[in-house]
N, CA and C of each residue as an Amber inpcrd file, in Angstrom:
protein
   480
 160.6440000 214.1350000 188.0220000 162.3390000 214.2390000 187.6580000
 162.0770000 212.4270000 186.9460000 163.3380000 212.4610000 185.3750000
 163.1410000 211.4980000 185.6040000 164.5480000 211.5490000 184.7890000
 165.4140000 210.3910000 184.4550000 167.1360000 210.8110000 183.9080000
 167.0770000 209.7640000 182.3860000 167.0760000 210.0400000 181.7620000
 167.6050000 208.8060000 180.4230000 168.9080000 208.5590000 180.3560000
 169.3930000 207.1670000 180.3590000 170.5790000 207.1860000 180.4820000
 170.5020000 206.4530000 179.0020000 172.0460000 206.5770000 177.7980000
 171.9590000 206.6170000 176.4040000 172.9810000 205.5450000 176.4960000
 172.8980000 204.1400000 175.9080000 174.0460000 203.4540000 176.0380000
 174.2550000 203.1930000 174.3990000 175.8230000 203.8970000 174.5600000
 175.7430000 204.0250000 173.7090000 177.2890000 202.9670000 172.8680000
 178.2090000 202.4240000 173.0600000 178.7280000 201.7830000 172.2860000
 180.4420000 201.4630000 173.7220000 181.1720000 200.8440000 173.1240000
 181.8240000 200.0330000 173.9730000 183.2290000 199.9540000 172.7600000
 184.5430000 199.7370000 173.3710000 185.8110000 199.8040000 172.4960000
 186.6390000 199.4440000 172.8370000 187.7140000 198.0890000 172.5180000
 188.3980000 197.3770000 172.9270000 187.9150000 196.1980000 173.6030000
 186.7260000 196.3330000 174.2580000 186.5560000 195.6430000 175.2990000
 187.7880000 193.8590000 175.3970000 188.1730000 193.3750000 176.9660000
 188.8940000 192.0410000 176.6500000 188.4520000 191.1610000 176.0780000
 189.2780000 190.4810000 175.5270000 188.0660000 188.6470000 174.8630000
 188.6290000 187.7490000 175.6410000 187.3320000 187.5380000 176.4910000
 187.1570000 186.5050000 177.7620000 186.9730000 185.3890000 177.2290000
 186.3260000 185.1290000 176.0590000 185.7230000 183.9080000 175.3860000
 186.7950000 182.8660000 174.2810000 186.6730000 181.5440000 174.5140000
 187.7520000 181.3380000 173.6200000 188.3520000 180.9840000 172.4260000
 187.1410000 181.4010000 171.5380000 187.3450000 181.6450000 169.8520000
 187.6040000 183.9100000 169.7190000 188.5700000 184.2590000 171.1580000
 188.9680000 185.1130000 171.4060000 188.1770000 186.1480000 171.0140000
 187.0360000 186.6770000 171.2860000 185.7570000 187.4320000 171.0350000
 185.4160000 187.8180000 172.7520000 183.9930000 188.1730000 172.8800000
 183.0900000 188.5940000 173.5710000 181.8210000 188.8060000 173.5140000
 180.8530000 188.4180000 174.6730000 179.1970000 188.5260000 173.9100000
 178.6030000 189.7650000 174.8630000 178.8370000 190.9210000 174.8100000
 179.0630000 191.8390000 175.6980000 177.4120000 191.8530000 175.7070000
 177.0590000 192.7760000 176.5590000 175.3460000 193.4960000 176.8070000
 176.4960000 194.1890000 178.6490000 175.6870000 195.6650000 178.8190000
 175.6620000 197.1290000 179.8070000 174.3660000 196.3350000 180.4290000
 174.4830000 196.5150000 181.4020000 173.7270000 196.2940000 182.7410000
 173.6060000 197.9820000 183.5500000 172.7340000 198.8540000 183.6960000
 172.7270000 200.1490000 184.5110000 172.0540000 200.0270000 185.4510000
 172.8130000 200.3720000 186.5290000 171.8720000 200.7890000 187.8260000
 171.9360000 202.2210000 188.1080000 170.3910000 202.3800000 188.5500000
 170.2530000 203.3800000 189.0910000 169.9030000 203.7290000 189.9690000
 170.0860000 204.1440000 191.3590000 169.0110000 204.0410000 192.6740000
 168.9030000 202.5240000 192.9130000 167.1810000 202.1830000 193.0040000
 167.5470000 201.2260000 192.9500000 166.1890000 200.6040000 192.1050000
 167.3820000 201.0410000 190.5180000 166.7250000 201.0380000 189.4080000
 167.4030000 200.2110000 188.4720000 167.7020000 199.3950000 187.8420000
 167.9120000 198.5510000 187.4570000 168.1340000 198.6170000 185.5640000
 169.1070000 198.5490000 184.3260000 168.3260000 197.8780000 182.9350000
 169.2650000 197.7550000 182.1710000 169.2180000 197.1190000 181.3470000
 169.6800000 195.7160000 180.6770000 169.8380000 195.9440000 179.3870000
 171.2560000 196.4330000 178.0510000 171.0340000 196.0110000 176.6630000
 170.6740000 194.8140000 176.3960000 171.1790000 194.9150000 175.2640000
 170.4470000 193.2950000 174.2030000 172.4540000 192.9360000 174.5870000
 172.1160000 191.3120000 173.8710000 173.3220000 190.9090000 173.6510000
 173.9420000 190.9880000 172.1540000 175.1970000 190.9870000 172.1370000
 175.6110000 191.4240000 171.1310000 177.3370000 189.9880000 170.5890000
 176.2750000 189.3180000 169.5720000 177.1970000 187.9620000 169.5830000
 178.9430000 188.6040000 169.5070000 179.4560000 188.1010000 169.3680000
 181.5110000 187.9770000 169.0400000 181.8470000 189.4550000 168.3990000
 181.5230000 190.5310000 170.0050000 181.7600000 191.4210000 169.7430000
 182.7790000 192.1640000 170.3750000 184.0340000 192.4980000 170.3700000
 184.5560000 193.3830000 171.1470000 184.7140000 195.1660000 170.9960000
 183.8920000 195.5510000 169.8450000 183.8250000 197.0420000 169.8390000
 182.0300000 196.9890000 169.7120000 181.1370000 196.6450000 171.1830000
 179.5860000 196.9650000 170.4540000 178.7660000 197.9790000 170.2220000
 178.6320000 198.1340000 169.2720000 177.2290000 199.7990000 169.5060000
 175.9800000 199.3130000 169.4950000 175.6970000 200.2540000 170.8170000
 174.2100000 199.0160000 171.9200000 173.1930000 200.0370000 171.2720000
 173.3680000 202.0570000 171.3080000 172.5860000 202.6050000 171.1590000
 171.0710000 202.3030000 171.4450000 170.8040000 202.1910000 173.0550000
 169.7080000 201.7610000 173.9130000 169.7050000 202.9540000 174.1740000
 168.6420000 203.1430000 174.8210000 167.8710000 204.3730000 175.5810000
 166.8440000 203.7440000 176.9160000 167.8700000 204.2900000 178.0550000
 166.7650000 203.9600000 179.4670000 166.1200000 205.0530000 180.1560000
 165.0400000 204.9210000 180.6390000 164.4910000 205.8010000 180.9580000
 164.3860000 205.2110000 182.9730000 164.8190000 206.4630000 183.8650000
 164.9970000 206.3480000 185.2600000 164.0910000 207.1550000 185.9050000
 163.3950000 206.9330000 186.7880000 162.7810000 208.1820000 188.1680000
 163.9560000 208.5180000 188.5610000 163.3900000 209.5890000 189.0070000
 165.0310000 210.0130000 190.2390000 163.7830000 210.6630000 191.1690000
 164.4600000 209.9860000 192.1300000 164.1950000 209.9930000 193.3160000
 165.4560000 210.9530000 194.5470000 165.3470000 212.1150000 195.4150000
 165.6270000 211.9750000 196.0760000 166.9170000 211.1710000 196.9130000
 168.4280000 211.8760000 196.7160000 169.4250000 211.0150000 197.3490000
 170.6910000 210.0250000 196.7300000 170.9900000 208.9000000 195.9530000
 172.1780000 208.5330000 195.5890000 172.2860000 209.3700000 194.0580000
 173.6160000 210.2400000 193.7310000 173.0520000 210.5380000 192.7050000
 173.8320000 210.0340000 191.7990000 174.4870000 208.6300000 191.3170000
 175.7840000 207.7400000 191.0290000 174.7940000 206.9570000 189.7850000
 175.8890000 206.8280000 188.5550000 175.1880000 205.5690000 187.9610000
 176.4600000 204.4600000 187.6120000 175.9790000 203.8060000 187.9240000
 177.0190000 202.4730000 188.2990000 176.4720000 201.4650000 186.9860000
 177.7980000 201.3200000 186.2600000 178.0100000 200.5530000 184.7740000
 178.4290000 200.0100000 184.8850000 177.8540000 198.0970000 184.5700000
 179.1690000 197.1110000 184.1580000 178.6880000 196.3290000 183.0580000
 179.6140000 195.9180000 182.4630000 179.4310000 195.1060000 181.3010000
 180.1520000 193.8840000 181.3950000 179.2940000 192.8570000 180.3820000
 179.4770000 191.6040000 180.7190000 179.0200000 191.1110000 179.5390000
 180.1970000 190.0070000 179.7740000 180.3890000 188.6790000 178.9560000
 179.4300000 187.3760000 179.0740000 178.2850000 187.4200000 177.8780000
 177.0020000 186.7580000 178.4590000 177.7260000 184.9140000 177.7730000
 177.5910000 183.5990000 178.6330000 178.7200000 182.9220000 178.5030000
 177.0140000 181.3430000 178.5440000 177.1550000 180.7090000 177.9650000
 175.7330000 180.0760000 177.6100000 176.5570000 178.8180000 178.8050000
 177.9810000 178.3040000 179.1560000 177.5520000 177.9520000 180.7970000
 178.6450000 178.1180000 181.3980000 178.3870000 178.4490000 182.5720000
 178.6630000 178.7080000 184.0210000 178.3180000 180.5190000 184.0060000
 178.5030000 181.3540000 185.0600000 178.4630000 182.5540000 184.9630000
 178.9150000 183.6360000 184.3740000 177.9810000 184.6240000 183.8520000
 178.1260000 185.4680000 182.8820000 179.7870000 186.6090000 183.4360000
 181.0650000 186.3710000 183.1220000 181.8590000 187.4000000 182.9630000
 182.1610000 188.8110000 183.1250000 182.9880000 189.1910000 184.0930000
 182.3700000 190.9620000 183.9090000 183.7680000 191.3190000 183.1850000
 183.0350000 192.2100000 182.2520000 184.3780000 192.4990000 181.2580000
 184.3540000 194.6620000 181.9890000 183.7350000 195.0040000 182.5460000
 184.8020000 196.1880000 182.5310000 183.2170000 197.1040000 183.5410000
 183.8140000 197.5440000 184.2880000 182.9280000 198.7870000 185.3530000
 183.0560000 200.1490000 185.4940000 181.9300000 200.8590000 185.4790000
 183.1490000 202.4810000 185.6080000 181.2050000 203.2630000 186.5890000
 181.5580000 204.0780000 186.5840000 180.4920000 204.9340000 188.4300000
 180.4910000 206.8650000 186.7000000 179.6500000 207.0940000 187.1160000
 179.3000000 208.1560000 186.5960000 178.6020000 208.7800000 187.6260000
 179.6290000 209.8160000 187.9120000 178.4690000 211.1520000 188.7170000
 178.0500000 212.0840000 188.1130000 177.0920000 212.4120000 188.7060000
 175.8210000 212.8630000 188.1480000 175.4860000 214.3110000 188.3800000
 175.2370000 215.8600000 187.7850000 175.6810000 216.8680000 188.8520000
 174.3740000 216.8140000 189.3130000 173.9240000 217.6830000 190.2210000
 172.9240000 218.0320000 191.0880000 171.5960000 218.8520000 189.6900000
 170.3630000 218.6320000 189.6090000 169.4170000 219.1780000 189.0690000
 169.3880000 220.3730000 188.4920000 169.2980000 221.1330000 189.7110000
 170.1390000 222.5760000 189.3420000 171.3050000 223.4160000 188.5930000
 172.1490000 221.9080000 188.4070000 173.2350000 222.6720000 187.9500000
 173.4950000 221.8760000 185.9060000 171.8400000 221.0780000 185.8790000
 171.8370000 220.9170000 185.1190000 170.9250000 221.7300000 183.7840000
 171.2350000 221.2540000 182.8430000 170.9630000 222.1900000 181.5210000
 169.5230000 221.3650000 180.7610000 169.1930000 220.1760000 180.9070000
 168.4860000 219.1920000 180.6700000 168.8760000 218.6480000 179.4340000
 170.7200000 219.3340000 179.0020000 170.8840000 218.5850000 177.0000000
 171.9820000 217.2180000 177.4840000 171.6830000 216.3010000 176.4730000
 172.7860000 215.5770000 176.7630000 173.7240000 215.4770000 177.4000000
 174.4590000 214.5650000 177.9910000 175.8350000 214.7530000 178.0570000
 175.8880000 212.9360000 177.2430000 177.2930000 214.1860000 176.8170000
 177.8690000 212.2500000 176.1750000 179.5940000 212.5820000 176.0660000
 179.7640000 211.0830000 176.9010000 180.6620000 210.9730000 177.6150000
 181.4500000 209.5960000 177.3460000 183.1960000 209.9840000 177.0390000
 183.8800000 208.1330000 176.9060000 184.5400000 208.1880000 178.3390000
 184.1320000 207.2300000 179.1890000 184.3710000 206.7500000 180.2670000
 185.1570000 205.5850000 180.2750000 186.2410000 205.1750000 180.7010000
 187.4990000 203.8390000 181.4170000 186.4740000 203.3240000 181.9290000
 186.6400000 201.5420000 181.2640000 186.6170000 200.4720000 181.7230000
 187.4680000 200.0270000 183.4170000 187.0950000 199.9000000 183.9880000
 188.0860000 199.3130000 185.7010000 187.7860000 197.7420000 185.4470000
 188.8200000 196.8490000 186.0660000 188.3610000 195.4460000 186.5220000
 187.5520000 195.4590000 187.8250000 187.0890000 194.1140000 188.2850000
 186.8770000 194.0520000 189.0710000 187.7090000 194.7970000 191.2050000
 189.2250000 195.2280000 190.4830000 189.6430000 195.6120000 190.9480000
 190.9490000 196.5600000 190.9280000 189.7030000 197.5150000 190.5960000
 189.9050000 199.0820000 190.3180000 190.9170000 199.1360000 189.0830000
 191.3380000 198.5760000 187.6790000 192.5120000 198.4140000 187.4520000
 191.7450000 198.9050000 185.8320000 192.5080000 199.8050000 185.1080000
 192.0000000 200.4540000 184.1710000 192.3590000 198.7230000 183.1920000
 191.5990000 198.6590000 181.8110000 190.8450000 197.6330000 181.2050000
 192.0090000 198.1160000 179.8440000 191.9400000 199.7580000 179.4520000
 191.8630000 199.4010000 178.1920000 191.3120000 199.6050000 177.5200000
 189.3540000 199.2010000 177.9990000 188.7230000 199.2540000 177.2820000
 187.6260000 201.0070000 177.8510000 186.7070000 200.8560000 176.8240000
 186.1540000 202.7210000 176.5310000 184.9450000 202.6430000 176.6340000
 183.7330000 203.4240000 176.8660000 182.3930000 203.0660000 177.9050000
 181.8310000 204.6790000 176.6350000 181.3420000 204.6860000 175.7380000
 180.1870000 205.9860000 175.2020000 179.3700000 206.0130000 175.9750000
 178.4920000 207.0920000 176.8220000 177.8020000 206.5300000 177.5560000
 177.0430000 208.1520000 177.9260000 175.5930000 208.3130000 177.4980000
 174.9090000 209.5030000 178.0020000 173.6590000 210.1000000 178.7430000
 174.0510000 211.4460000 179.7120000 172.4290000 210.7510000 180.3070000
 171.6550000 212.0190000 180.7000000 170.7970000 212.1990000 180.8300000
 169.3380000 213.0990000 180.7440000 168.7680000 213.7900000 181.6730000
 168.9960000 214.6530000 182.3490000 167.1950000 214.7780000 183.2400000
 166.0680000 215.3300000 182.4080000 165.5210000 214.7200000 182.5960000
 164.3290000 215.6660000 181.7630000 162.8660000 215.5720000 183.2400000
 162.5870000 216.7010000 183.2730000 161.2980000 217.7340000 184.8100000
 160.2140000 216.7870000 184.8540000 159.6420000 217.1040000 182.9450000
 158.7410000 216.7090000 183.1110000 158.5460000 215.2220000 182.0050000
 157.1570000 214.9080000 182.6420000 156.8340000 213.9640000 181.2340000
 156.7710000 213.7240000 179.9590000 155.7920000 214.7730000 179.8300000
 155.8230000 215.4760000 178.2940000 157.0530000 215.6910000 177.1360000
 157.5710000 216.1070000 178.2430000 159.0880000 216.4300000 177.8850000
 159.6180000 214.9490000 177.4670000 159.8500000 214.3190000 178.5490000
 160.2550000 212.9560000 177.7570000 159.7310000 212.5730000 176.7350000
 158.2460000 212.4890000 177.3600000 157.7970000 211.7810000 175.7650000
 158.8610000 211.7840000 174.5780000 157.9470000 213.6870000 174.1110000
 158.9910000 214.1450000 173.0780000 160.1110000 214.0610000 172.6710000
 161.1760000 213.5720000 173.1810000 162.5210000 213.5860000 173.7310000
 162.8590000 212.1980000 172.5940000 162.0590000 211.6700000 173.6500000
 161.9460000 209.5050000 173.4090000 161.4070000 209.9100000 171.8150000
 160.6390000 210.3080000 171.9190000 159.9730000 209.5620000 170.1560000
 161.1680000 210.8050000 169.1600000 161.9570000 211.7050000 169.2480000
 162.4750000 212.4300000 168.8310000 163.9800000 211.4250000 168.2580000
 163.9450000 210.7350000 169.1790000 165.2650000 210.0470000 169.4530000
 164.6760000 208.9300000 168.7190000 163.9600000 208.4350000 168.7350000
 163.4890000 206.9730000 167.5230000 163.1530000 207.8620000 166.5930000
 162.6250000 208.7420000 166.0100000 162.0500000 209.6180000 164.5240000
 163.7040000 208.8890000 163.8670000 165.3240000 210.1770000 164.4660000
 166.4480000 210.0340000 163.9720000 167.1570000 208.5600000 163.9420000
 166.7600000 207.7230000 165.0700000 167.0250000 206.1550000 164.4230000
 166.2590000 205.5200000 162.6310000 164.9730000 205.8480000 163.1990000
 164.1590000 205.0560000 162.0730000 165.0910000 205.6510000 160.5640000
 165.0840000 207.2070000 160.5700000 165.7690000 207.6990000 159.5780000
 167.6110000 207.2780000 158.8880000 167.9650000 207.0570000 159.6280000
 169.2650000 206.8230000 159.8330000 169.0540000 205.2370000 159.7370000
 167.8300000 204.6920000 159.7330000 168.6480000 203.0850000 159.3300000
 168.0070000 202.9760000 158.0130000 166.6440000 203.8280000 157.8940000
 166.3800000 203.8850000 155.9970000 167.4500000 204.4420000 155.2650000
 167.9420000 205.1310000 155.3340000 169.2960000 206.0170000 154.9040000
 169.9730000 205.2410000 154.5510000 170.1640000 204.0500000 155.4390000
 171.5220000 203.3630000 155.4650000 171.0930000 202.0430000 154.4710000
 169.5560000 201.6060000 154.8190000 168.4660000 201.0960000 153.4320000
 169.0040000 201.1540000 152.2910000 168.4800000 202.7290000 151.9520000
 168.3810000 203.0400000 151.0300000 169.7790000 203.3900000 150.4040000
 171.3830000 203.0370000 150.8280000 172.3030000 203.0820000 150.6460000
 172.9500000 202.0610000 150.1350000 172.4320000 201.3510000 150.6480000
 172.5590000 199.2740000 150.2700000 171.9540000 199.2070000 148.6920000
 170.4670000 199.3440000 148.8220000 169.9010000 199.1870000 148.0980000
 170.2980000 200.1110000 146.6310000 170.9220000 201.3300000 147.1480000
 171.5130000 201.7190000 145.4510000 172.9200000 201.4450000 145.3700000
 173.3540000 200.5250000 146.6750000 174.7750000 200.3160000 145.7700000
 174.8560000 199.0820000 145.5370000 173.9540000 198.2450000 145.8250000
 173.7740000 196.8650000 144.9510000 173.1620000 196.5240000 143.7460000
 172.6210000 197.6040000 143.3890000 171.6630000 198.3880000 142.2010000
 173.7890000 198.2370000 141.5530000 173.8850000 199.3210000 141.5620000
 174.9350000 199.7710000 141.0700000 176.3790000 199.0780000 140.6560000
 176.3830000 197.3290000 141.8260000 177.3800000 196.7200000 141.3760000
 177.1920000 195.7060000 140.3830000 175.7060000 196.0870000 140.7300000
 174.7670000 194.5070000 140.2360000 175.0110000 194.4080000 138.2140000
 174.5870000 196.2010000 138.3110000 174.7590000 196.1440000 136.4100000
 175.6830000 196.8380000 135.6210000 176.7390000 196.0370000 137.0340000
 178.7420000 195.8310000 135.6500000 178.4410000 194.8260000 135.3930000
């Protein structure tokens, strides 16, 4: 069985850099596995839209998520953490569950920041491949729609 984790976006991250911003990236920990998003420079409201696949083995049913501010000098700083408690696979209908979670600091205090994240159990590899391809096709279509809109907008503004 597989678990898909969808790192969507974060809102209102604390500004940890001297320029009043942050360079956030997200790390997902599930059982003995780990995945990391790309770093988004100078961004307090990052949108990652990244999908990760994990192998599920019997045991821990928690997804631990941490967001860090990447620093060129010194250690990366913790922006916030959250934990997703997964339902038992028998209780899950295999649909993607997407929710907003509050982020806490290292002292378990609410930071005021939120994380939008999703998860989905996949019971066989063929279904995992199909759902991943569908997700990528949708992302490509959205990207193409944005490109067409920008092209049309530029044509319209240049003709005036």
